[in-house]
Structure formats: structure tokens, C-alpha cells
Backbone bond lengths (Angstrom), bond angles and torsions (degrees), N, CA, C in turn:
res aa  C-N    CA-C-N  psi(-1)  N-CA   C-N-CA  omega(-1)  CA-C   N-CA-C  phi
1 M - - - 1.440 - - 1.521 108.76 -
2 S 1.300 115.44 139.95 1.452 121.83 178.59 1.531 110.06 -68.32
3 L 1.328 116.44 145.25 1.456 120.19 178.90 1.520 112.66 -65.18
4 D 1.334 117.47 -23.10 1.455 119.43 -178.94 1.532 112.47 -98.82
5 A 1.335 118.09 15.69 1.464 121.48 179.13 1.530 109.99 -70.31
6 L 1.309 116.05 139.80 1.454 121.81 176.10 1.515 108.49 -71.67
7 N 1.324 117.52 130.85 1.454 122.02 -179.87 1.528 108.33 -113.59
8 I 1.330 116.34 117.93 1.460 122.02 -179.75 1.522 108.42 -111.09
9 D 1.310 117.34 126.70 1.464 122.30 176.68 1.529 108.09 -71.90
10 P 1.342 118.96 116.56 1.464 119.95 -177.82 1.528 113.23 -61.61
11 N 1.335 117.46 -23.90 1.456 120.23 177.98 1.525 112.19 -77.60
12 A 1.333 117.99 -10.49 1.462 121.74 177.45 1.530 111.84 -88.97
13 I 1.324 117.04 -7.07 1.468 121.94 -179.43 1.529 108.68 -84.72
14 A 1.324 116.84 141.47 1.474 122.16 178.54 1.526 109.42 -80.94
15 W 1.325 116.75 87.49 1.460 122.65 -178.34 1.524 109.95 -82.36
16 E 1.328 116.74 144.52 1.459 123.00 173.65 1.522 107.61 -113.01
17 A 1.340 116.77 122.72 1.459 121.86 -179.90 1.529 108.76 -79.17
18 V 1.341 116.90 120.22 1.468 120.91 -174.40 1.527 113.43 -130.29
19 G 1.320 118.64 11.34 1.458 120.66 179.57 1.521 111.52 -63.50
20 D 1.321 116.94 149.46 1.464 121.49 -177.20 1.527 112.46 -67.27
21 D 1.322 117.76 -74.20 1.463 121.66 -178.04 1.520 112.31 -79.06
22 N 1.308 116.22 -36.06 1.462 123.03 179.89 1.522 107.30 -123.17
23 P 1.339 119.06 98.55 1.469 120.97 -173.63 1.529 114.57 -51.63
24 D 1.344 118.67 -37.31 1.471 121.21 -178.27 1.526 113.37 -74.65
25 S 1.339 117.71 -5.49 1.465 119.32 -178.07 1.523 112.61 -74.10
26 R 1.338 116.93 -16.79 1.479 121.37 177.80 1.518 107.66 -143.52
27 L 1.326 115.93 125.17 1.458 122.26 -178.93 1.517 110.00 -120.03
28 L 1.329 116.89 145.97 1.461 122.73 175.40 1.513 109.49 -125.61
29 A 1.329 116.13 149.48 1.462 121.99 176.26 1.521 108.49 -158.89
30 T 1.308 115.49 170.23 1.462 122.39 176.39 1.521 108.49 -128.95
31 V 1.323 116.19 136.29 1.468 121.77 171.31 1.524 107.09 -127.73
32 Q 1.304 115.63 157.83 1.458 119.96 178.47 1.516 109.08 -124.99
33 I 1.328 115.67 131.95 1.461 122.49 175.56 1.515 105.78 -118.27
34 G 1.318 116.31 112.60 1.460 119.66 -173.84 1.513 108.49 58.54
35 P 1.321 117.56 -133.32 1.462 119.72 -178.44 1.533 114.25 -85.59
36 C 1.332 117.91 0.11 1.469 121.10 -171.69 1.534 111.82 -105.84
37 P 1.347 117.76 117.97 1.467 119.78 173.68 1.536 110.67 -80.79
38 F 1.320 115.29 148.20 1.464 122.55 -179.49 1.521 109.86 -128.25
39 H 1.330 115.94 143.27 1.461 122.71 170.55 1.530 107.41 -82.43
40 L 1.320 116.83 139.85 1.455 122.34 167.64 1.518 107.09 -116.57
41 E 1.308 116.38 134.39 1.461 121.16 174.55 1.513 107.30 -129.66
42 A 1.328 116.25 128.02 1.461 121.95 -178.80 1.518 109.33 -118.11
43 W 1.336 115.96 127.86 1.463 122.53 177.84 1.519 108.10 -108.59
44 Q 1.326 116.77 121.78 1.459 119.54 176.56 1.522 108.75 -67.15
45 I 1.325 115.45 136.34 1.460 122.06 -178.25 1.517 109.42 -114.27
46 Q 1.331 115.72 131.20 1.460 120.72 175.54 1.526 108.63 -71.81
47 P 1.317 117.31 150.21 1.475 118.94 177.58 1.529 110.36 -57.47
48 P 1.331 118.34 135.79 1.475 120.89 179.63 1.523 111.14 -60.64
49 Q 1.342 115.42 142.75 1.461 121.40 -179.40 1.521 109.83 -111.43
50 P 1.336 117.58 131.85 1.461 119.84 175.21 1.528 109.51 -63.31
51 P 1.302 121.90 155.37 1.461 125.60 6.23 1.520 113.00 -90.08
52 H 1.339 119.00 -12.06 1.458 120.15 -171.52 1.518 113.88 -85.83
53 M 1.332 117.62 -24.52 1.475 122.98 179.12 1.535 111.34 56.80
54 L 1.346 116.36 39.00 1.456 121.13 179.84 1.522 110.61 -79.56
55 Q 1.324 116.31 149.86 1.449 121.14 173.15 1.525 107.61 -85.82
56 I 1.326 116.15 125.00 1.459 121.36 -177.72 1.520 108.35 -122.23
57 P 1.352 117.51 120.65 1.458 120.15 177.74 1.533 111.34 -62.71
58 A 1.326 117.07 143.01 1.462 121.94 179.61 1.521 111.66 -78.32
59 A 1.330 118.09 -24.43 1.463 121.80 -178.06 1.521 110.69 -77.28
60 D 1.319 116.36 136.75 1.468 120.91 179.76 1.521 112.11 -64.76
61 H 1.328 118.12 -34.62 1.465 121.43 -174.96 1.531 113.29 -83.56
62 I 1.324 117.63 -5.30 1.464 121.69 175.26 1.525 106.24 -109.34
63 D 1.325 116.51 112.20 1.455 119.45 -175.77 1.527 111.24 -110.75
64 D 1.322 115.08 -177.32 1.466 120.53 -178.68 1.525 112.15 -58.34
65 M 1.346 116.52 -32.01 1.461 119.78 -179.80 1.536 110.70 -62.44
66 H 1.339 117.33 -40.00 1.461 120.88 177.44 1.537 110.54 -63.33
67 L 1.319 115.64 -44.55 1.467 120.26 -179.22 1.525 110.72 -66.75
68 D 1.326 117.17 -39.94 1.468 120.85 177.27 1.526 111.09 -63.43
69 A 1.348 116.74 -41.33 1.466 120.74 179.18 1.530 110.61 -64.25
70 A 1.330 117.34 -40.37 1.463 120.47 177.74 1.526 110.46 -65.13
71 A 1.326 117.13 -42.86 1.465 120.75 179.19 1.524 111.01 -61.39
72 E 1.331 116.29 -41.42 1.460 119.85 178.94 1.529 111.22 -67.62
73 A 1.329 116.69 -43.40 1.469 120.83 -178.27 1.531 111.76 -62.83
74 F 1.339 116.61 -37.24 1.461 120.40 -177.59 1.522 113.12 -95.07
75 G 1.326 117.77 0.08 1.461 120.89 178.56 1.520 113.00 67.73
76 A 1.332 116.88 35.63 1.465 120.48 -178.50 1.525 110.42 -68.01
77 D 1.329 116.02 139.34 1.458 120.56 177.93 1.528 111.43 -115.04
78 G 1.330 115.62 17.75 1.461 122.13 178.89 1.517 108.69 -178.99
79 P 1.326 117.56 -171.31 1.462 119.98 179.27 1.536 111.04 -62.11
80 F 1.324 115.88 145.40 1.456 120.77 175.42 1.529 110.71 -70.63
81 Q 1.317 116.63 149.35 1.464 122.27 171.68 1.528 107.48 -69.80
82 T 1.323 117.71 134.81 1.456 121.13 178.05 1.531 109.72 -103.27
83 L 1.338 115.13 160.77 1.461 122.36 177.12 1.518 109.20 -118.50
84 P 1.325 117.53 136.16 1.468 118.20 173.45 1.525 109.47 -79.59
85 I 1.332 115.70 127.68 1.461 122.33 174.87 1.525 105.94 -130.24
86 D 1.311 116.03 118.63 1.468 121.28 -178.51 1.530 112.34 49.62
87 G 1.319 116.52 41.52 1.455 121.67 174.17 1.521 115.76 81.43
88 K 1.330 118.03 3.75 1.463 121.40 177.83 1.523 108.66 -118.89
89 E 1.336 116.44 155.97 1.464 121.11 -179.11 1.525 110.17 -94.97
90 Y 1.350 115.42 133.65 1.458 121.79 -177.99 1.519 111.02 -133.26
91 L 1.331 115.17 147.71 1.458 121.67 163.66 1.516 105.27 -90.19
92 V 1.325 117.66 133.47 1.463 120.99 -178.60 1.524 109.07 -119.10
93 F 1.326 115.20 128.08 1.461 122.45 177.99 1.522 108.69 -116.76
94 M 1.333 115.99 142.58 1.452 121.37 -179.69 1.527 108.73 -127.12
95 S 1.334 115.62 135.47 1.457 120.21 177.65 1.530 109.04 -143.34
96 P 1.339 117.36 145.79 1.456 119.85 -179.77 1.525 110.99 -71.89
97 F 1.339 115.22 152.30 1.455 119.94 172.59 1.524 108.43 -62.84
98 C 1.317 116.70 151.56 1.470 120.54 173.23 1.522 109.07 -75.46
99 T 1.327 115.85 152.29 1.460 119.30 -179.32 1.509 111.17 -86.93
């Protein structure tokens, strides 16, 4: 990471819990960088289980296909880095608002 990278505390973001069965399993928020607003979406991840050490979303409506599609879209070559938010581990995705 660059020494001049902006560091945002994920616990300082105003997250909205929107998961179906477990509200904390999916969080949404908005951040703005300059004039451009961005969507943030956080998926709670269950602790990896041996022997495969796969990342498994905690939300019922987010399945392996969603995680595989995200990995392919971002060119991931291994598990995504997770962020602790309120003591739970999440994958966080950011995308710009549509114009």
C-alpha cells in the first residue's frame, strides 16, 4: 500500500443492514470521492473451513455463484481480503453511481 493512500475506518461508515434472514449479513452504504458518489456493499463472510479454506457468504441470498462472478470480474487470484466491521468479517465492494 502506498504511504499516501487514504485510510477510512470501516466502522466510521454509516452502514445499513439489509440482509434478508440475518440483517447484518449484507450491509449497504454510500461514500463520496470528489463529486462522484459510490455504492458500498459488504457481504459478511463465514470463517473459512479446512481443508478448502473457501470464503462462504453468511447471507442465504448470496451464493458461491455471486462470489465466483465477483472474483472473475476483479481478476482475483485467491481469497479476497476481508474487513472487520463491528467484529465481523466482510468482503466490501465499491461501485460508482450510474449517471
